[in-house]
PyMOL Python script that loads the backbone (N, CA, C, O; Angstrom):
from pymol import cmd

cmd.read_pdbstr("""\
ATOM      1  N   MET A   1     -30.673 -54.427  54.627  1.00  0.00           N
ATOM      2  CA  MET A   1     -30.826 -53.930  53.260  1.00  0.00           C
ATOM      3  C   MET A   1     -30.950 -55.134  52.301  1.00  0.00           C
ATOM      4  O   MET A   1     -30.467 -56.234  52.569  1.00  0.00           O
ATOM      5  N   LEU A   2     -31.616 -54.862  51.186  1.00  0.00           N
ATOM      6  CA  LEU A   2     -31.748 -55.871  50.152  1.00  0.00           C
ATOM      7  C   LEU A   2     -30.612 -55.713  49.138  1.00  0.00           C
ATOM      8  O   LEU A   2     -30.099 -54.609  48.957  1.00  0.00           O
ATOM      9  N   SER A   3     -30.222 -56.781  48.491  1.00  0.00           N
ATOM     10  CA  SER A   3     -29.068 -56.758  47.597  1.00  0.00           C
ATOM     11  C   SER A   3     -29.217 -55.722  46.481  1.00  0.00           C
ATOM     12  O   SER A   3     -28.225 -55.145  46.035  1.00  0.00           O
ATOM     13  N   TRP A   4     -30.452 -55.484  46.027  1.00  0.00           N
ATOM     14  CA  TRP A   4     -30.682 -54.559  44.910  1.00  0.00           C
ATOM     15  C   TRP A   4     -30.875 -53.112  45.326  1.00  0.00           C
ATOM     16  O   TRP A   4     -31.123 -52.267  44.466  1.00  0.00           O
ATOM     17  N   GLU A   5     -30.775 -52.795  46.591  1.00  0.00           N
ATOM     18  CA  GLU A   5     -30.916 -51.420  47.008  1.00  0.00           C
ATOM     19  C   GLU A   5     -29.650 -50.627  46.663  1.00  0.00           C
ATOM     20  O   GLU A   5     -28.530 -51.085  46.891  1.00  0.00           O
ATOM     21  N   ALA A   6     -29.854 -49.444  46.116  1.00  0.00           N
ATOM     22  CA  ALA A   6     -28.748 -48.570  45.750  1.00  0.00           C
ATOM     23  C   ALA A   6     -28.111 -47.984  47.023  1.00  0.00           C
ATOM     24  O   ALA A   6     -28.817 -47.663  47.979  1.00  0.00           O
ATOM     25  N   VAL A   7     -26.807 -47.850  47.031  1.00  0.00           N
ATOM     26  CA  VAL A   7     -26.124 -47.225  48.155  1.00  0.00           C
ATOM     27  C   VAL A   7     -25.384 -45.958  47.729  1.00  0.00           C
ATOM     28  O   VAL A   7     -25.051 -45.108  48.556  1.00  0.00           O
ATOM     29  N   GLU A   8     -25.132 -45.847  46.407  1.00  0.00           N
ATOM     30  CA  GLU A   8     -24.443 -44.667  45.897  1.00  0.00           C
ATOM     31  C   GLU A   8     -24.853 -44.416  44.451  1.00  0.00           C
ATOM     32  O   GLU A   8     -25.030 -45.348  43.666  1.00  0.00           O
ATOM     33  N   VAL A   9     -24.999 -43.149  44.120  1.00  0.00           N
ATOM     34  CA  VAL A   9     -25.311 -42.761  42.731  1.00  0.00           C
ATOM     35  C   VAL A   9     -24.452 -41.546  42.389  1.00  0.00           C
ATOM     36  O   VAL A   9     -24.293 -40.620  43.184  1.00  0.00           O
ATOM     37  N   GLU A  10     -23.904 -41.588  41.171  1.00  0.00           N
ATOM     38  CA  GLU A  10     -23.088 -40.490  40.670  1.00  0.00           C
ATOM     39  C   GLU A  10     -23.613 -40.072  39.308  1.00  0.00           C
ATOM     40  O   GLU A  10     -23.511 -40.837  38.349  1.00  0.00           O
ATOM     41  N   PRO A  11     -24.167 -38.884  39.204  1.00  0.00           N
ATOM     42  CA  PRO A  11     -24.630 -38.402  37.882  1.00  0.00           C
ATOM     43  C   PRO A  11     -23.421 -38.191  36.944  1.00  0.00           C
ATOM     44  O   PRO A  11     -22.383 -37.668  37.349  1.00  0.00           O
ATOM     45  N   LEU A  12     -23.590 -38.606  35.709  1.00  0.00           N
ATOM     46  CA  LEU A  12     -22.557 -38.446  34.701  1.00  0.00           C
ATOM     47  C   LEU A  12     -23.097 -37.590  33.547  1.00  0.00           C
ATOM     48  O   LEU A  12     -24.279 -37.248  33.521  1.00  0.00           O
ATOM     49  N   ASP A  13     -22.233 -37.255  32.611  1.00  0.00           N
ATOM     50  CA  ASP A  13     -22.667 -36.516  31.441  1.00  0.00           C
ATOM     51  C   ASP A  13     -23.610 -37.374  30.601  1.00  0.00           C
ATOM     52  O   ASP A  13     -23.675 -38.594  30.752  1.00  0.00           O
ATOM     53  N   ASP A  14     -24.335 -36.699  29.716  1.00  0.00           N
ATOM     54  CA  ASP A  14     -25.162 -37.353  28.726  1.00  0.00           C
ATOM     55  C   ASP A  14     -26.286 -38.207  29.345  1.00  0.00           C
ATOM     56  O   ASP A  14     -26.623 -39.273  28.830  1.00  0.00           O
ATOM     57  N   TYR A  15     -26.844 -37.731  30.428  1.00  0.00           N
ATOM     58  CA  TYR A  15     -28.001 -38.386  31.092  1.00  0.00           C
ATOM     59  C   TYR A  15     -27.718 -39.832  31.494  1.00  0.00           C
ATOM     60  O   TYR A  15     -28.540 -40.721  31.273  1.00  0.00           O
ATOM     61  N   GLN A  16     -26.543 -40.052  32.087  1.00  0.00           N
ATOM     62  CA  GLN A  16     -26.203 -41.350  32.641  1.00  0.00           C
ATOM     63  C   GLN A  16     -25.919 -41.185  34.127  1.00  0.00           C
ATOM     64  O   GLN A  16     -25.506 -40.118  34.581  1.00  0.00           O
ATOM     65  N   VAL A  17     -26.148 -42.264  34.878  1.00  0.00           N
ATOM     66  CA  VAL A  17     -25.766 -42.312  36.284  1.00  0.00           C
ATOM     67  C   VAL A  17     -24.995 -43.596  36.563  1.00  0.00           C
ATOM     68  O   VAL A  17     -25.344 -44.661  36.054  1.00  0.00           O
ATOM     69  N   ARG A  18     -23.960 -43.491  37.361  1.00  0.00           N
ATOM     70  CA  ARG A  18     -23.216 -44.655  37.832  1.00  0.00           C
ATOM     71  C   ARG A  18     -23.805 -45.001  39.203  1.00  0.00           C
ATOM     72  O   ARG A  18     -23.915 -44.152  40.087  1.00  0.00           O
ATOM     73  N   VAL A  19     -24.181 -46.286  39.349  1.00  0.00           N
ATOM     74  CA  VAL A  19     -24.842 -46.723  40.559  1.00  0.00           C
ATOM     75  C   VAL A  19     -24.070 -47.873  41.208  1.00  0.00           C
ATOM     76  O   VAL A  19     -23.567 -48.762  40.521  1.00  0.00           O
ATOM     77  N   THR A  20     -23.985 -47.841  42.542  1.00  0.00           N
ATOM     78  CA  THR A  20     -23.439 -48.941  43.318  1.00  0.00           C
ATOM     79  C   THR A  20     -24.591 -49.479  44.189  1.00  0.00           C
ATOM     80  O   THR A  20     -25.310 -48.722  44.841  1.00  0.00           O
ATOM     81  N   PHE A  21     -24.733 -50.792  44.174  1.00  0.00           N
ATOM     82  CA  PHE A  21     -25.784 -51.451  44.936  1.00  0.00           C
ATOM     83  C   PHE A  21     -25.208 -52.102  46.194  1.00  0.00           C
ATOM     84  O   PHE A  21     -23.999 -52.289  46.327  1.00  0.00           O
ATOM     85  N   TYR A  22     -26.093 -52.429  47.086  1.00  0.00           N
ATOM     86  CA  TYR A  22     -25.710 -52.996  48.387  1.00  0.00           C
ATOM     87  C   TYR A  22     -24.871 -54.259  48.238  1.00  0.00           C
ATOM     88  O   TYR A  22     -23.957 -54.486  49.031  1.00  0.00           O
ATOM     89  N   ASP A  23     -25.163 -55.084  47.235  1.00  0.00           N
ATOM     90  CA  ASP A  23     -24.433 -56.323  47.039  1.00  0.00           C
ATOM     91  C   ASP A  23     -23.083 -56.129  46.332  1.00  0.00           C
ATOM     92  O   ASP A  23     -22.383 -57.103  46.056  1.00  0.00           O
ATOM     93  N   GLY A  24     -22.721 -54.875  46.042  1.00  0.00           N
ATOM     94  CA  GLY A  24     -21.454 -54.574  45.415  1.00  0.00           C
ATOM     95  C   GLY A  24     -21.508 -54.423  43.907  1.00  0.00           C
ATOM     96  O   GLY A  24     -20.525 -54.009  43.291  1.00  0.00           O
ATOM     97  N   LEU A  25     -22.647 -54.753  43.301  1.00  0.00           N
ATOM     98  CA  LEU A  25     -22.800 -54.604  41.857  1.00  0.00           C
ATOM     99  C   LEU A  25     -22.713 -53.118  41.508  1.00  0.00           C
ATOM    100  O   LEU A  25     -23.313 -52.273  42.173  1.00  0.00           O
ATOM    101  N   LYS A  26     -21.951 -52.815  40.446  1.00  0.00           N
ATOM    102  CA  LYS A  26     -21.839 -51.438  39.983  1.00  0.00           C
ATOM    103  C   LYS A  26     -22.122 -51.403  38.489  1.00  0.00           C
ATOM    104  O   LYS A  26     -21.856 -52.364  37.768  1.00  0.00           O
ATOM    105  N   GLY A  27     -22.662 -50.288  38.039  1.00  0.00           N
ATOM    106  CA  GLY A  27     -22.927 -50.163  36.612  1.00  0.00           C
ATOM    107  C   GLY A  27     -23.422 -48.775  36.275  1.00  0.00           C
ATOM    108  O   GLY A  27     -23.620 -47.935  37.154  1.00  0.00           O
ATOM    109  N   ILE A  28     -23.616 -48.549  35.000  1.00  0.00           N
ATOM    110  CA  ILE A  28     -24.076 -47.255  34.494  1.00  0.00           C
ATOM    111  C   ILE A  28     -25.463 -47.449  33.880  1.00  0.00           C
ATOM    112  O   ILE A  28     -25.696 -48.372  33.100  1.00  0.00           O
ATOM    113  N   ILE A  29     -26.369 -46.555  34.253  1.00  0.00           N
ATOM    114  CA  ILE A  29     -27.704 -46.540  33.684  1.00  0.00           C
ATOM    115  C   ILE A  29     -27.769 -45.375  32.715  1.00  0.00           C
ATOM    116  O   ILE A  29     -27.563 -44.221  33.094  1.00  0.00           O
ATOM    117  N   ASP A  30     -28.058 -45.690  31.458  1.00  0.00           N
ATOM    118  CA  ASP A  30     -28.213 -44.686  30.436  1.00  0.00           C
ATOM    119  C   ASP A  30     -29.695 -44.295  30.354  1.00  0.00           C
ATOM    120  O   ASP A  30     -30.534 -45.083  29.917  1.00  0.00           O
ATOM    121  N   MET A  31     -29.997 -43.074  30.780  1.00  0.00           N
ATOM    122  CA  MET A  31     -31.386 -42.611  30.833  1.00  0.00           C
ATOM    123  C   MET A  31     -31.744 -41.671  29.690  1.00  0.00           C
ATOM    124  O   MET A  31     -32.817 -41.068  29.686  1.00  0.00           O
ATOM    125  N   LYS A  32     -30.846 -41.550  28.729  1.00  0.00           N
ATOM    126  CA  LYS A  32     -31.037 -40.586  27.639  1.00  0.00           C
ATOM    127  C   LYS A  32     -32.358 -40.827  26.896  1.00  0.00           C
ATOM    128  O   LYS A  32     -33.128 -39.887  26.696  1.00  0.00           O
ATOM    129  N   GLN A  33     -32.630 -42.075  26.485  1.00  0.00           N
ATOM    130  CA  GLN A  33     -33.849 -42.354  25.718  1.00  0.00           C
ATOM    131  C   GLN A  33     -35.085 -42.079  26.563  1.00  0.00           C
ATOM    132  O   GLN A  33     -36.084 -41.560  26.066  1.00  0.00           O
ATOM    133  N   LEU A  34     -35.011 -42.428  27.838  1.00  0.00           N
ATOM    134  CA  LEU A  34     -36.163 -42.206  28.727  1.00  0.00           C
ATOM    135  C   LEU A  34     -36.463 -40.702  28.878  1.00  0.00           C
ATOM    136  O   LEU A  34     -37.622 -40.288  28.887  1.00  0.00           O
ATOM    137  N   ILE A  35     -35.414 -39.909  28.994  1.00  0.00           N
ATOM    138  CA  ILE A  35     -35.586 -38.473  29.244  1.00  0.00           C
ATOM    139  C   ILE A  35     -35.832 -37.681  27.948  1.00  0.00           C
ATOM    140  O   ILE A  35     -36.668 -36.778  27.918  1.00  0.00           O
ATOM    141  N   LEU A  36     -35.108 -38.024  26.894  1.00  0.00           N
ATOM    142  CA  LEU A  36     -35.175 -37.238  25.653  1.00  0.00           C
ATOM    143  C   LEU A  36     -36.076 -37.873  24.605  1.00  0.00           C
ATOM    144  O   LEU A  36     -36.308 -37.266  23.559  1.00  0.00           O
ATOM    145  N   GLY A  37     -36.593 -39.077  24.848  1.00  0.00           N
ATOM    146  CA  GLY A  37     -37.445 -39.767  23.866  1.00  0.00           C
ATOM    147  C   GLY A  37     -38.766 -39.057  23.676  1.00  0.00           C
ATOM    148  O   GLY A  37     -39.042 -38.030  24.295  1.00  0.00           O
ATOM    149  N   GLY A  38     -39.560 -39.621  22.819  1.00  0.00           N
ATOM    150  CA  GLY A  38     -40.824 -38.997  22.407  1.00  0.00           C
ATOM    151  C   GLY A  38     -41.898 -38.968  23.494  1.00  0.00           C
ATOM    152  O   GLY A  38     -42.827 -38.164  23.416  1.00  0.00           O
ATOM    153  N   ARG A  39     -41.787 -39.825  24.497  1.00  0.00           N
ATOM    154  CA  ARG A  39     -42.810 -39.875  25.571  1.00  0.00           C
ATOM    155  C   ARG A  39     -42.128 -39.940  26.940  1.00  0.00           C
ATOM    156  O   ARG A  39     -42.176 -40.978  27.601  1.00  0.00           O
ATOM    157  N   PRO A  40     -41.508 -38.867  27.364  1.00  0.00           N
ATOM    158  CA  PRO A  40     -40.761 -38.890  28.620  1.00  0.00           C
ATOM    159  C   PRO A  40     -41.621 -38.872  29.877  1.00  0.00           C
ATOM    160  O   PRO A  40     -41.135 -39.207  30.958  1.00  0.00           O
ATOM    161  N   GLY A  41     -42.882 -38.491  29.758  1.00  0.00           N
ATOM    162  CA  GLY A  41     -43.729 -38.414  30.939  1.00  0.00           C
ATOM    163  C   GLY A  41     -43.110 -37.530  32.008  1.00  0.00           C
ATOM    164  O   GLY A  41     -42.620 -36.442  31.707  1.00  0.00           O
ATOM    165  N   VAL A  42     -43.127 -37.988  33.250  1.00  0.00           N
ATOM    166  CA  VAL A  42     -42.612 -37.189  34.344  1.00  0.00           C
ATOM    167  C   VAL A  42     -41.110 -36.974  34.241  1.00  0.00           C
ATOM    168  O   VAL A  42     -40.582 -36.039  34.844  1.00  0.00           O
ATOM    169  N   PHE A  43     -40.409 -37.822  33.488  1.00  0.00           N
ATOM    170  CA  PHE A  43     -38.948 -37.700  33.388  1.00  0.00           C
ATOM    171  C   PHE A  43     -38.532 -36.488  32.535  1.00  0.00           C
ATOM    172  O   PHE A  43     -37.344 -36.175  32.448  1.00  0.00           O
ATOM    173  N   ILE A  44     -39.488 -35.815  31.917  1.00  0.00           N
ATOM    174  CA  ILE A  44     -39.153 -34.582  31.173  1.00  0.00           C
ATOM    175  C   ILE A  44     -38.469 -33.545  32.063  1.00  0.00           C
ATOM    176  O   ILE A  44     -37.664 -32.747  31.581  1.00  0.00           O
ATOM    177  N   ALA A  45     -38.780 -33.554  33.330  1.00  0.00           N
ATOM    178  CA  ALA A  45     -38.159 -32.613  34.272  1.00  0.00           C
ATOM    179  C   ALA A  45     -36.631 -32.781  34.326  1.00  0.00           C
ATOM    180  O   ALA A  45     -35.908 -31.826  34.609  1.00  0.00           O
ATOM    181  N   LEU A  46     -36.153 -33.985  34.057  1.00  0.00           N
ATOM    182  CA  LEU A  46     -34.718 -34.254  34.131  1.00  0.00           C
ATOM    183  C   LEU A  46     -33.951 -33.816  32.907  1.00  0.00           C
ATOM    184  O   LEU A  46     -32.744 -34.039  32.818  1.00  0.00           O
ATOM    185  N   ARG A  47     -34.643 -33.187  31.947  1.00  0.00           N
ATOM    186  CA  ARG A  47     -33.927 -32.596  30.810  1.00  0.00           C
ATOM    187  C   ARG A  47     -33.062 -31.430  31.254  1.00  0.00           C
ATOM    188  O   ARG A  47     -32.124 -31.053  30.553  1.00  0.00           O
ATOM    189  N   ASP A  48     -33.368 -30.854  32.414  1.00  0.00           N
ATOM    190  CA  ASP A  48     -32.554 -29.788  32.961  1.00  0.00           C
ATOM    191  C   ASP A  48     -31.290 -30.425  33.550  1.00  0.00           C
ATOM    192  O   ASP A  48     -31.374 -31.126  34.558  1.00  0.00           O
ATOM    193  N   PRO A  49     -30.118 -30.194  32.938  1.00  0.00           N
ATOM    194  CA  PRO A  49     -28.881 -30.835  33.394  1.00  0.00           C
ATOM    195  C   PRO A  49     -28.548 -30.555  34.876  1.00  0.00           C
ATOM    196  O   PRO A  49     -27.997 -31.418  35.558  1.00  0.00           O
ATOM    197  N   GLU A  50     -28.879 -29.366  35.362  1.00  0.00           N
ATOM    198  CA  GLU A  50     -28.608 -29.052  36.761  1.00  0.00           C
ATOM    199  C   GLU A  50     -29.467 -29.895  37.693  1.00  0.00           C
ATOM    200  O   GLU A  50     -29.006 -30.318  38.753  1.00  0.00           O
ATOM    201  N   LEU A  51     -30.697 -30.137  37.307  1.00  0.00           N
ATOM    202  CA  LEU A  51     -31.582 -30.983  38.115  1.00  0.00           C
ATOM    203  C   LEU A  51     -31.122 -32.446  38.015  1.00  0.00           C
ATOM    204  O   LEU A  51     -31.080 -33.151  39.024  1.00  0.00           O
ATOM    205  N   PHE A  52     -30.780 -32.901  36.808  1.00  0.00           N
ATOM    206  CA  PHE A  52     -30.320 -34.276  36.646  1.00  0.00           C
ATOM    207  C   PHE A  52     -29.099 -34.542  37.544  1.00  0.00           C
ATOM    208  O   PHE A  52     -28.965 -35.623  38.117  1.00  0.00           O
ATOM    209  N   ALA A  53     -28.232 -33.560  37.654  1.00  0.00           N
ATOM    210  CA  ALA A  53     -26.996 -33.686  38.445  1.00  0.00           C
ATOM    211  C   ALA A  53     -27.260 -33.768  39.945  1.00  0.00           C
ATOM    212  O   ALA A  53     -26.331 -34.013  40.715  1.00  0.00           O
ATOM    213  N   ARG A  54     -28.486 -33.571  40.374  1.00  0.00           N
ATOM    214  CA  ARG A  54     -28.814 -33.605  41.807  1.00  0.00           C
ATOM    215  C   ARG A  54     -29.349 -34.966  42.250  1.00  0.00           C
ATOM    216  O   ARG A  54     -30.036 -35.061  43.266  1.00  0.00           O
ATOM    217  N   ALA A  55     -29.037 -36.018  41.492  1.00  0.00           N
ATOM    218  CA  ALA A  55     -29.450 -37.390  41.863  1.00  0.00           C
ATOM    219  C   ALA A  55     -28.889 -37.738  43.231  1.00  0.00           C
ATOM    220  O   ALA A  55     -27.790 -37.321  43.596  1.00  0.00           O
ATOM    221  N   TYR A  56     -29.662 -38.506  43.976  1.00  0.00           N
ATOM    222  CA  TYR A  56     -29.248 -38.946  45.303  1.00  0.00           C
ATOM    223  C   TYR A  56     -29.934 -40.267  45.621  1.00  0.00           C
ATOM    224  O   TYR A  56     -30.865 -40.678  44.927  1.00  0.00           O
ATOM    225  N   VAL A  57     -29.462 -40.934  46.685  1.00  0.00           N
ATOM    226  CA  VAL A  57     -30.076 -42.196  47.126  1.00  0.00           C
ATOM    227  C   VAL A  57     -30.825 -41.940  48.419  1.00  0.00           C
ATOM    228  O   VAL A  57     -30.293 -41.324  49.342  1.00  0.00           O
ATOM    229  N   ASP A  58     -32.065 -42.417  48.484  1.00  0.00           N
ATOM    230  CA  ASP A  58     -32.888 -42.304  49.684  1.00  0.00           C
ATOM    231  C   ASP A  58     -33.485 -43.679  49.985  1.00  0.00           C
ATOM    232  O   ASP A  58     -34.308 -44.174  49.215  1.00  0.00           O
ATOM    233  N   SER A  59     -33.095 -44.279  51.055  1.00  0.00           N
ATOM    234  CA  SER A  59     -33.610 -45.607  51.463  1.00  0.00           C
ATOM    235  C   SER A  59     -33.465 -46.629  50.354  1.00  0.00           C
ATOM    236  O   SER A  59     -34.366 -47.438  50.132  1.00  0.00           O
ATOM    237  N   GLY A  60     -32.354 -46.603  49.665  1.00  0.00           N
ATOM    238  CA  GLY A  60     -32.040 -47.578  48.618  1.00  0.00           C
ATOM    239  C   GLY A  60     -32.609 -47.276  47.254  1.00  0.00           C
ATOM    240  O   GLY A  60     -32.456 -48.070  46.326  1.00  0.00           O
ATOM    241  N   VAL A  61     -33.271 -46.126  47.117  1.00  0.00           N
ATOM    242  CA  VAL A  61     -33.916 -45.737  45.856  1.00  0.00           C
ATOM    243  C   VAL A  61     -33.151 -44.574  45.231  1.00  0.00           C
ATOM    244  O   VAL A  61     -32.725 -43.658  45.934  1.00  0.00           O
ATOM    245  N   ILE A  62     -32.973 -44.610  43.890  1.00  0.00           N
ATOM    246  CA  ILE A  62     -32.322 -43.559  43.152  1.00  0.00           C
ATOM    247  C   ILE A  62     -33.348 -42.460  42.895  1.00  0.00           C
ATOM    248  O   ILE A  62     -34.381 -42.708  42.275  1.00  0.00           O
ATOM    249  N   CYS A  63     -33.066 -41.237  43.372  1.00  0.00           N
ATOM    250  CA  CYS A  63     -34.054 -40.159  43.347  1.00  0.00           C
ATOM    251  C   CYS A  63     -33.518 -38.866  42.793  1.00  0.00           C
ATOM    252  O   CYS A  63     -32.307 -38.660  42.710  1.00  0.00           O
ATOM    253  N   TRP A  64     -34.438 -37.992  42.411  1.00  0.00           N
ATOM    254  CA  TRP A  64     -34.160 -36.597  42.059  1.00  0.00           C
ATOM    255  C   TRP A  64     -35.203 -35.748  42.784  1.00  0.00           C
ATOM    256  O   TRP A  64     -36.353 -36.161  42.933  1.00  0.00           O
ATOM    257  N   PRO A  65     -34.794 -34.549  43.238  1.00  0.00           N
ATOM    258  CA  PRO A  65     -35.676 -33.686  44.023  1.00  0.00           C
ATOM    259  C   PRO A  65     -36.697 -32.948  43.193  1.00  0.00           C
ATOM    260  O   PRO A  65     -36.733 -31.717  43.209  1.00  0.00           O
ATOM    261  N   VAL A  66     -37.527 -33.670  42.469  1.00  0.00           N
ATOM    262  CA  VAL A  66     -38.552 -33.061  41.609  1.00  0.00           C
ATOM    263  C   VAL A  66     -39.881 -33.116  42.353  1.00  0.00           C
ATOM    264  O   VAL A  66     -40.329 -34.190  42.754  1.00  0.00           O
ATOM    265  N   LEU A  67     -40.495 -31.988  42.532  1.00  0.00           N
ATOM    266  CA  LEU A  67     -41.848 -31.938  43.117  1.00  0.00           C
ATOM    267  C   LEU A  67     -42.794 -31.456  42.016  1.00  0.00           C
ATOM    268  O   LEU A  67     -42.509 -30.484  41.316  1.00  0.00           O
ATOM    269  N   PHE A  68     -43.890 -32.132  41.880  1.00  0.00           N
ATOM    270  CA  PHE A  68     -44.849 -31.794  40.845  1.00  0.00           C
ATOM    271  C   PHE A  68     -45.956 -30.890  41.394  1.00  0.00           C
ATOM    272  O   PHE A  68     -46.153 -30.815  42.607  1.00  0.00           O
ATOM    273  N   ASP A  69     -46.656 -30.223  40.527  1.00  0.00           N
ATOM    274  CA  ASP A  69     -47.687 -29.273  40.921  1.00  0.00           C
ATOM    275  C   ASP A  69     -48.691 -29.866  41.900  1.00  0.00           C
ATOM    276  O   ASP A  69     -49.199 -29.158  42.770  1.00  0.00           O
ATOM    277  N   HIS A  70     -48.980 -31.143  41.768  1.00  0.00           N
ATOM    278  CA  HIS A  70     -49.963 -31.781  42.647  1.00  0.00           C
ATOM    279  C   HIS A  70     -49.313 -32.354  43.914  1.00  0.00           C
ATOM    280  O   HIS A  70     -49.934 -33.136  44.634  1.00  0.00           O
ATOM    281  N   GLY A  71     -48.066 -31.962  44.180  1.00  0.00           N
ATOM    282  CA  GLY A  71     -47.421 -32.323  45.431  1.00  0.00           C
ATOM    283  C   GLY A  71     -46.774 -33.679  45.479  1.00  0.00           C
ATOM    284  O   GLY A  71     -46.337 -34.113  46.545  1.00  0.00           O
ATOM    285  N   VAL A  72     -46.698 -34.365  44.354  1.00  0.00           N
ATOM    286  CA  VAL A  72     -46.065 -35.697  44.334  1.00  0.00           C
ATOM    287  C   VAL A  72     -44.600 -35.537  44.015  1.00  0.00           C
ATOM    288  O   VAL A  72     -44.235 -34.740  43.151  1.00  0.00           O
ATOM    289  N   GLY A  73     -43.777 -36.262  44.681  1.00  0.00           N
ATOM    290  CA  GLY A  73     -42.350 -36.236  44.441  1.00  0.00           C
ATOM    291  C   GLY A  73     -41.636 -36.928  45.576  1.00  0.00           C
ATOM    292  O   GLY A  73     -42.321 -37.286  46.534  1.00  0.00           O
ATOM    293  N   PRO A  74     -40.404 -37.145  45.578  1.00  0.00           N
ATOM    294  CA  PRO A  74     -39.472 -36.871  44.500  1.00  0.00           C
ATOM    295  C   PRO A  74     -39.613 -37.895  43.369  1.00  0.00           C
ATOM    296  O   PRO A  74     -40.288 -38.915  43.506  1.00  0.00           O
ATOM    297  N   LEU A  75     -38.952 -37.587  42.250  1.00  0.00           N
ATOM    298  CA  LEU A  75     -38.936 -38.474  41.100  1.00  0.00           C
ATOM    299  C   LEU A  75     -37.913 -39.587  41.382  1.00  0.00           C
ATOM    300  O   LEU A  75     -36.843 -39.317  41.928  1.00  0.00           O
ATOM    301  N   ASP A  76     -38.238 -40.835  41.013  1.00  0.00           N
ATOM    302  CA  ASP A  76     -37.287 -41.920  41.269  1.00  0.00           C
ATOM    303  C   ASP A  76     -37.365 -42.989  40.199  1.00  0.00           C
ATOM    304  O   ASP A  76     -38.299 -43.034  39.399  1.00  0.00           O
ATOM    305  N   ILE A  77     -36.346 -43.859  40.206  1.00  0.00           N
ATOM    306  CA  ILE A  77     -36.374 -45.049  39.376  1.00  0.00           C
ATOM    307  C   ILE A  77     -36.253 -46.267  40.283  1.00  0.00           C
ATOM    308  O   ILE A  77     -35.608 -46.213  41.330  1.00  0.00           O
ATOM    309  N   ALA A  78     -36.858 -47.329  39.881  1.00  0.00           N
ATOM    310  CA  ALA A  78     -36.899 -48.539  40.704  1.00  0.00           C
ATOM    311  C   ALA A  78     -35.529 -49.197  40.769  1.00  0.00           C
ATOM    312  O   ALA A  78     -34.978 -49.583  39.738  1.00  0.00           O
ATOM    313  N   PRO A  79     -34.974 -49.328  41.967  1.00  0.00           N
ATOM    314  CA  PRO A  79     -33.642 -49.908  42.064  1.00  0.00           C
ATOM    315  C   PRO A  79     -33.603 -51.401  41.728  1.00  0.00           C
ATOM    316  O   PRO A  79     -32.579 -51.898  41.258  1.00  0.00           O
ATOM    317  N   ASP A  80     -34.685 -52.108  41.958  1.00  0.00           N
ATOM    318  CA  ASP A  80     -34.676 -53.534  41.631  1.00  0.00           C
ATOM    319  C   ASP A  80     -34.597 -53.760  40.121  1.00  0.00           C
ATOM    320  O   ASP A  80     -33.904 -54.665  39.657  1.00  0.00           O
ATOM    321  N   SER A  81     -35.307 -52.938  39.368  1.00  0.00           N
ATOM    322  CA  SER A  81     -35.244 -53.031  37.889  1.00  0.00           C
ATOM    323  C   SER A  81     -33.866 -52.597  37.375  1.00  0.00           C
ATOM    324  O   SER A  81     -33.314 -53.214  36.464  1.00  0.00           O
ATOM    325  N   ALA A  82     -33.322 -51.537  37.966  1.00  0.00           N
ATOM    326  CA  ALA A  82     -31.988 -51.082  37.564  1.00  0.00           C
ATOM    327  C   ALA A  82     -30.951 -52.161  37.847  1.00  0.00           C
ATOM    328  O   ALA A  82     -30.085 -52.427  37.013  1.00  0.00           O
ATOM    329  N   HIS A  83     -31.036 -52.774  39.006  1.00  0.00           N
ATOM    330  CA  HIS A  83     -30.110 -53.833  39.383  1.00  0.00           C
ATOM    331  C   HIS A  83     -30.216 -55.018  38.424  1.00  0.00           C
ATOM    332  O   HIS A  83     -29.206 -55.563  37.977  1.00  0.00           O
ATOM    333  N   ALA A  84     -31.442 -55.402  38.119  1.00  0.00           N
ATOM    334  CA  ALA A  84     -31.651 -56.542  37.186  1.00  0.00           C
ATOM    335  C   ALA A  84     -31.080 -56.223  35.801  1.00  0.00           C
ATOM    336  O   ALA A  84     -30.436 -57.071  35.183  1.00  0.00           O
ATOM    337  N   GLY A  85     -31.315 -55.011  35.321  1.00  0.00           N
ATOM    338  CA  GLY A  85     -30.798 -54.613  34.017  1.00  0.00           C
ATOM    339  C   GLY A  85     -29.281 -54.620  33.983  1.00  0.00           C
ATOM    340  O   GLY A  85     -28.700 -55.113  33.017  1.00  0.00           O
ATOM    341  N   ILE A  86     -28.629 -54.098  34.988  1.00  0.00           N
ATOM    342  CA  ILE A  86     -27.196 -54.060  35.041  1.00  0.00           C
ATOM    343  C   ILE A  86     -26.652 -55.483  35.181  1.00  0.00           C
ATOM    344  O   ILE A  86     -25.628 -55.810  34.581  1.00  0.00           O
ATOM    345  N   SER A  87     -27.312 -56.320  35.950  1.00  0.00           N
ATOM    346  CA  SER A  87     -26.878 -57.727  36.100  1.00  0.00           C
ATOM    347  C   SER A  87     -26.912 -58.434  34.745  1.00  0.00           C
ATOM    348  O   SER A  87     -26.017 -59.217  34.425  1.00  0.00           O
ATOM    349  N   ARG A  88     -27.933 -58.160  33.963  1.00  0.00           N
ATOM    350  CA  ARG A  88     -28.085 -58.814  32.655  1.00  0.00           C
ATOM    351  C   ARG A  88     -27.177 -58.269  31.579  1.00  0.00           C
ATOM    352  O   ARG A  88     -26.605 -59.018  30.787  1.00  0.00           O
ATOM    353  N   HIS A  89     -27.049 -56.926  31.561  1.00  0.00           N
ATOM    354  CA  HIS A  89     -26.410 -56.267  30.426  1.00  0.00           C
ATOM    355  C   HIS A  89     -25.111 -55.542  30.756  1.00  0.00           C
ATOM    356  O   HIS A  89     -24.440 -55.037  29.855  1.00  0.00           O
ATOM    357  N   GLY A  90     -24.760 -55.485  31.994  1.00  0.00           N
ATOM    358  CA  GLY A  90     -23.544 -54.797  32.393  1.00  0.00           C
ATOM    359  C   GLY A  90     -23.706 -53.296  32.515  1.00  0.00           C
ATOM    360  O   GLY A  90     -22.749 -52.596  32.847  1.00  0.00           O
TER     361      GLY A  90
END
""", "prot")
cmd.dss("prot")
cmd.show_as("cartoon", "prot")
cmd.util.cbc("prot")
cmd.orient("prot")
């Protein structure tokens, strides 16, 4: 595994997730602006709190079980970027 691969994710209230990475780094990712902002793109699906609460880790990637009409899914966020952001900002 790579140091920035996620090993655990816990959905929290207010569109946040607590993430633990392979190297032991832990932190909270606030996704509120991404999901509720003016241009959420595919992340608009996560406005559903029940769906947001279904976050999971698959092969080191933070995912949600969202399938789109054209068969693409699941929805995910890049663990390397999340790791870098938490490393820089806590």
